[in-house]
N, C-alpha and C positions, 0 to 999 in steps of 0.2 A: 564760621566763614559762612554762614547763611546769608542769602542774599547776593553773593559774588559766586560761590562755588558753582561750577556746572554740575549738573546731575550725571554721577558716575555711569549709570546704566544707560544713557544716552549715547555713550562711545560706542557700546556694543550694538545698540539698536540700530544704529545707521550703517552697520556693516552690511545690511540686507538680510531678509530672512525667507525668500521665497525660492532659493535654489536648493535643489534637492540634495542630500549627501552623496548619493551614487554619482551625479553628475560632477561634483566635486573632485571625489576620489578618481574618476576616470580622468579628468584634466590633471590632477596633481601627478599621476603616473606617466602620463604623456610629457609634461614639463620636467619632470626628474628625469626622463629617459634621455630627453634632448638634451638637458644640462650635463648628464654623465657623458654622452657622446662627444659634445663640444669640448669638454675638458679632456677626454681622451685624445680625441683630434689634435689638439693644440699641445699636448705633452706636459699640461700645467695640472697640478691636483687643486680641487676646489678647497677653498679655505675651511677651516674648522670653526664651527659655529657654538656659541655659549648664548643661551637665550636667558633672560630674566623674566619670569611670569610673575604675578602677584594674584593674592586673593581676592583684592580690592583695588579699587582707584587709590591713590595715596598711599599706597602700602610703601613706597620708596623705590619703585623699579626704575624711574629715571636716574635718581643719585647713584644707585647702585650699578647701572650700566656705564654711567660717566666714570666712576671710579674703576670699574673693570677694564674699560679702554684705557685708561691711562697706565694701569697695572701691566697689562699685556704689552702696551707699547714700550714701557720700560724694560722688558726682556728682549729688545730688539726686532720685533715681530711688526709687520705691515698690520694694521689694524684699522677697521672702520666700523662705525655703528650703522644700526638699521632699524627702522621701525614701518612697518608696511602700511599703517594707518595711524594718523595722530589727529586727535579732535581738540583744538586748542585756538584760542585767538592769540597765543602768544607765538609769533612766528619772525623769522629772520630771512632777509634776502640774500642770496648767494650767486655768484656768478656763474657763468656757463663754463661746459667742458666739451671735450671732442665729442663725448656721448650724448650731451645735452647742452646745446650750444646756446640756448636761451637763458639758462638760469632760472631763477624765481624764488618762490616762497617754500620754506620747509618749517617744521616746528622748531622752536628754540632749544628743546631738549636735545634734538640731533645735532644741531649747530655747535652747542657747547660739548657734545659727545665727540664729535669730529675734532674740535681743538684739543680736547683730552688726549685723543688718540694721534696727535699730530698730523691728522690728515685735513686736507682743504675740504671744508664743507661744500655738498653738491646735494641737488635735488633728488638722486638715486637713494640717497640715505634715508629718505622720508617720502616714497612716491604718491602717497594719497595724504592729503591735509584736508581736514573739515574743520570749517571756522564757523562757529554759531552765530547766526544773526537774530535768531527768535527761539524759542522753545521748541518749535516744530520745523525749524529750517536752518538750513547751513550752506554756505558757499563752499564748493568742491574744487580743490586745486590737486590736479594730475602732474605730477614732474614738474611743479613749480608753476603751473598756468592754471587760471581759473578754466573750468569746462562747463560752459554754459548748459549744456545737454544734460551733464550729470548732476548739476546743481537744479535744475528743473525737474528731474526724474524723482519719482517717489522714493521713500527711503529703500523699500525692498527692491530688489532687483538690482543694485547697483555692483555687488560684490563680483558677480560673472564676469561683468563688463571691464572691471578693473583688475582683476587678479593675473591676467596675462603679462599686465604691465609691472604690476608688482613682482611676479616671479623672474621677469626678464632683468628687472634692476636688480634683484638680489643676487641671481645667478652672476650678472656682470661683475659686481662687487666680490663674490667669492672667487671668479676667476682671477682676479686682479690683486687679492690679498690673502694674507696667511690667517687672520682671524677676524670673523664678524661677529660683534657683540650686539644681539638682538634684544630689543626691547618689546614684551607685550603690551596688551592695552587692557585696563580694567581686569576681568577674571576669565580665565580660561574654560570656565565650567557651566557658562551659560547655555544651558541644554537647549534652550529654544534657538540658539545661534550656531550651534555647532555646524549644521549642515552648510552654512553659508560664510563661514567663518574666513578671514582673510588675513587676521593680524595676530592669532595666537597658536592654536594647535596645527591648523593648515601650514603654518610657516615652519614650526617645530618640526612637523613629519616632513615637510619638503626638504629640510636642510640635515635632517636627523641631528638636531642640535644637542647639545648638553644643557638640559633645563634645571634651572633653579626656581624654586616656589617660594615667594616672599610674602610673610605676613606682617602686619603692623599689630605688636603685641601691647601697645600702648592703649589701642581701642579695647583690647580684652577680647577673649573669646579666640585668641589665635590658633590654640590646638584644635578647636573645633572647625575654624576657617581652614587650617590645612588639612585635615583629615575630609571634610566635606568636599574640598576641590579634588583632592585625590580619587574620592570615591566617585565623584561625578564625570570624571574623565575617562574615555573609553579606555579599555584595558591595554591596547597596543600602545597608546599615547603614554600610559603610565610608565613604561619602559624607559622613556626618555628622561624622567625626573631623576637628576643625580642627587638633589639634595634640598631640603628644607633651609629656609632662612628666617629666623626671629628678629625683626627689625624694631627700632625705637624702645629698647627695654630701658627700664629704669628699676636699680636695686640690684641685689645679690643673685648674680646667675644661678648660683648653687641652687637656690631656693626653687629652681624650676623642676629640679630632679623628683620623681622619675619619670616626669611627662615625656621629655624628648626620647628616652629609651622605649617607654611604652608606646609612643607614635611609631618609632621605627618597627617595633613589632608587629604592630597592626598593618603598617603599609610596605615594609620593606626599605623605606627611604629614611636615610640618616639626617638628623639636623645637623648641618655643616657650619653654622654659624651663628652666635646670638650677638646682635650688633647693639651696643649702647644707644641710647638717645644722644643726638648730637645737633645741639641747636647752633645756629649761627655758623654752619660750615661754609658758607660763602657762595653756594650755588641756588640759584634760583628755583622755585618749585614749578611743576609743569602740569599741563592739562586742566588747567582751572583750579587746580588744588594749591592754595598757597597759605602761608602763615601770617594771618593778619594780626597778630599779637604785636602790640607796641615794642619799640625799641629805644633804648637810650633811658637813662634815668631822668629823675626830675630835675636834677643839677644840670642837666643838657643847656647848652646856650642857645640852640635853634631848634624850633620844631618844624618838621616838614610834615603838612597835612596833605595825603593824597586821597582825594575823591574817589571811592569805589563804587562806581555806579553799575547799574547790573550788567552791560555789555563791554565791561573794560576789556581791553586788548593790551598786550604788549607790556603788561605790568612787570616783567621779569627784568625790564631795563633800570629798575629803580632799586634792585638788589644791593648794588654798592653803597647807598645811601643807608641802608641799615649796618653796614660795617663801619660807618665813620664814627670816632670819637666825638662827643660832644654835639652829636645829632640824635634828635628825638623824631622817630618816624611813626608816624599815626595814620591808620585807615580810617575815613569818616565817612559816615552815610547821613547824618542829622546835622542842621545848622548849628545846634547848640555847641556841638564840639568844636566849631569855629570861633566861637565867641570870646576865649579867651587868649586868642592869639594876638601878639604885638607886632610892630613893624619890622622886628628883625626876622620874623617867621614867614614861613612860605605856605602858599597853598598850591598843589599842583593838579591840573586837570589831566589825567593821562588819555591814552588813545581810546577809541571806542569802536566797535564793530557795526554800532548802529547810533550815529551820532544824533539823529532827530530823535529816537526814542530815548536815549539817555539824558538828551535836553529837557525834554518833558519831565522826565523823574526827577531830574535835577530842581526843576522848577517847583514840581509839587511836594519836595522836601523842604522848599524855602532856601535852598543852598545857594541859588542864584544872588538872591539879596545879600546872604551873609558874605559871599565871595566879594561882591561889589563894596560891601562895608570894610572888608579887609583892605581892599585897594585904597579906598578913600584914606583910611588911616595911614597910608604908606608903606602896607606890607607887600610882600613880593608875590606875584601870581604869575605862574608858568603854565603855558598849555601847550601840549604835544599832539600833534595831528588832529584827532578828534577834539582834544582840548582847545586847540587853535581855532578849529571852526566854531566852537560853542562860544569863544569869547568875541567874537565878532558881533556885528549888528544883527545878522539876517542868515539864516539858512535856508536854501531855495532847492526843493527837489521837485520839479514840475512833473518829472517822468516816473516817480516813485522808485527811483533806483535803490534806495535803502528801503522804502515801505512795500516794494512789490506790486505797484500800481495805484497804492492809495495815496501816495504824495506826504510830504513831510515839511511843508512850508512852515516857518515860524521865526520868531525872534530871538537872537542870541542874549547873550547876557550883557553885551554892548560897552565892554570894557576897550576894545579896538575897532577903529572905523573901517570894519571889513564886511565882506559878504562872500558867503561860500555858494558856488552852485554845483550840485552834484550831475554826474554824467556817467555814462555806462562805461566809459575808458578808465580803467584801472591803473594808477602809477604805481609800480613796483620796480623800485631800483635802488642799487648803492651809491651814496652821494659823498662827494667830497665836496665842503664849503667853507666859506670864511665870514666872520662876523665883521661887521661894518663897524664904524666908530660908535661907540655907545655911550650912555650917561646914566647915572643914578645906580640902581641895584646892580645892572648888568655891566657896567662899565670895565671890570676886570677881564671880560671877554672880548673886549675891543681889539680887532684885529687877528684873534686867534683862527687858526685852521683847524676844522674837525672833520672827523669821519662819521659816517652813519648810514641809514637806509631810510628809505620812503616806502608807505604802503597806504595808498588812500585812494578812494573814489572821487571826492570832492575836489575841485579847484578853487582857491581864494584869492580875491583881488581886492584892491580898495573900493570902499562904497562910494560911486560915483556923485551920488547927490550930496554926501558929506563932504567931499573932495572941493566941490563948488563953493561950500560954505567955509572953508578953510580947515576942516576936521581931516587930517591926514595922519596915517600910520607912518613911522618911520621904518624903513626897510633895514632890518637888523642883520640877516642872513642871506648870503646869496651863495648858489650852486657854481660849479665849475664854469657853467654857461654864462653867469651872471645874472640869473633869474632870482628874484626874491623868493625865498622859503620861509622868511621869517620876519615878524614885526613886533614894534615896540611901540609904547605911546611917549614919542618924542618929546611931547611938549605938555605942560600942565594945562587943564582945563577948569572950568567951574565945577565940573562934575567929579573930575579926579585931579586933584591940587598937587600931586606929585608926579613929576616927570619921570619916565624910565623905569617904573616898578612893575608894569605889565610886559610879558613876553610871550609870544606863541609862535611855535615853530612847526614845520612839518618833518623836521629831522628826528628820528629815533636814534636813540644811543649815546645823547649828548652827556649823561650823567654816569655812562660807563667808561668815560676817559679821564684817565688819571690828572692830567693836566688842568682840565676843566674843573674838577674837584678840588685842586689844589687853588685855583683861582679863585673859586667862591667860598671855600669852607677852609682853606689852609692845610688840608690833609686828604689823603687818599687810603682806600682800603688795601689790603695785601692783593698782590698780582694775581690775576686769573692762573697763571701757572702754578703759582703756591698753592692756591686751591685746590688743583687739580693734584697736585703731589702729595698734599696732606690727606686727600681721600684716596688715593692709592696706598699710602701708609695704613690706613684706617684698616682697608679690605685684607692687607699683608698681614696685620697684626691680629685680625679676628678670624679670618678664614685660614690663614698660613699659606706660604707659598707651595707646599705639596699638593694641598687641595686645589688650589688655583691652576697649577700646572697639570694636575690630573682631569681638569676638566676638558682637556684639549686632546686626551688619549682616546 
């Protein structure tokens, strides 16, 4: 995963490090008192909270939280997910509610967790979203909306500003539901961050959550991770730990003895479950950690090569492709990886949190030429959001919207006669759209209605000078207002002799729709609801119903 995985340590460092522990505790007591009084006055009991903590990023917190959401929902309980702070460029757009009428962006993990819980996804489930734009800079989204002040603020000092909004969102969800399944971030044992924590122990303490601590045993050192995390936690917070979980185990679990028993003797905390490695469970990974191992055997009829540039975003929308029979999915970072593709194969340019920077990287790897050669051979090329912008003739960033004052003007790959102009206005919306009449590779989509979402800064339009010379991109997809949000190369040219094999869209989520997958590949993966049910069955088998019910006591 090198080159694409976000540094796990940054997730915690962005929480802010300058607030004092005493100040945090004083505010904690005040918020808890207000919440308790509010619940008492309304006659409602606050929801019971189960929290999934991890020894590291990538331990399996997001997946386990999703599985627990569905399991508790199956018990007839009103369940919602919650993650105070998420650091990820995988985001979804959710609609407004009475409490937050504007809606906006939340982390993809909380979106899927809400669906697993049979709840409508909303911004209170992930009140703080950090979207990395560079190694030292992130766009800050609070309750679905970009906060320019917080985005410009140094890393330190953010936590005290956002904690009241986090606590209010969490308390509101607790007042409206029976169970809140909470996901932590990274590790709760980062001793340099505990004083300003807003996502791990502070949340656990605020809710008095029943906490599970998860370790990835496939990495090795799992018992050391569990013991070390427990040892670094404040003694009062250790009391909230109800059990350890060993995740991604391969082999005979009986061979772990006597380590689980010894760990319990040392900590007083039992190992509640040892979960086997489960590849291909159907849920996308989160927080910049994803499985980039290739899928599909060599006998697969179609290869889909997804370009994995450094600031890739919304990669989770391609998870269904990994489940399709006869389809081989490859993540590529080098031009040579595209050389063997045939005209039946695809190249996908996904979204990007920094189109200009990723376009420069793509060109430095020689991937721009390799993508053009694939299109010349008649191969299919799909660009989504930032990928669409890269397919055009030029990217114009006069005000340094992406590059923060440095400007990011430059040529695109040149497969579509379009130009993208970046501006400060951000488009964030759910979108209903319809494909126009299409030819070539995308003809099966002609006239099809599709749903999805848009998240982008730039606006794309035909290149005026090229229009005057007769080089016009065919409008391929229109939103409900009739505005073009997708284009294709409708006519063959001397450069690209095949018409209709290049498609660029602003719409995210196209390849998550069964009808689209059937039209393009002749098959579709199992339904998302089936994926949730299998996850719930999995935790039921390895935890046991009495243990899971006991977490609510």
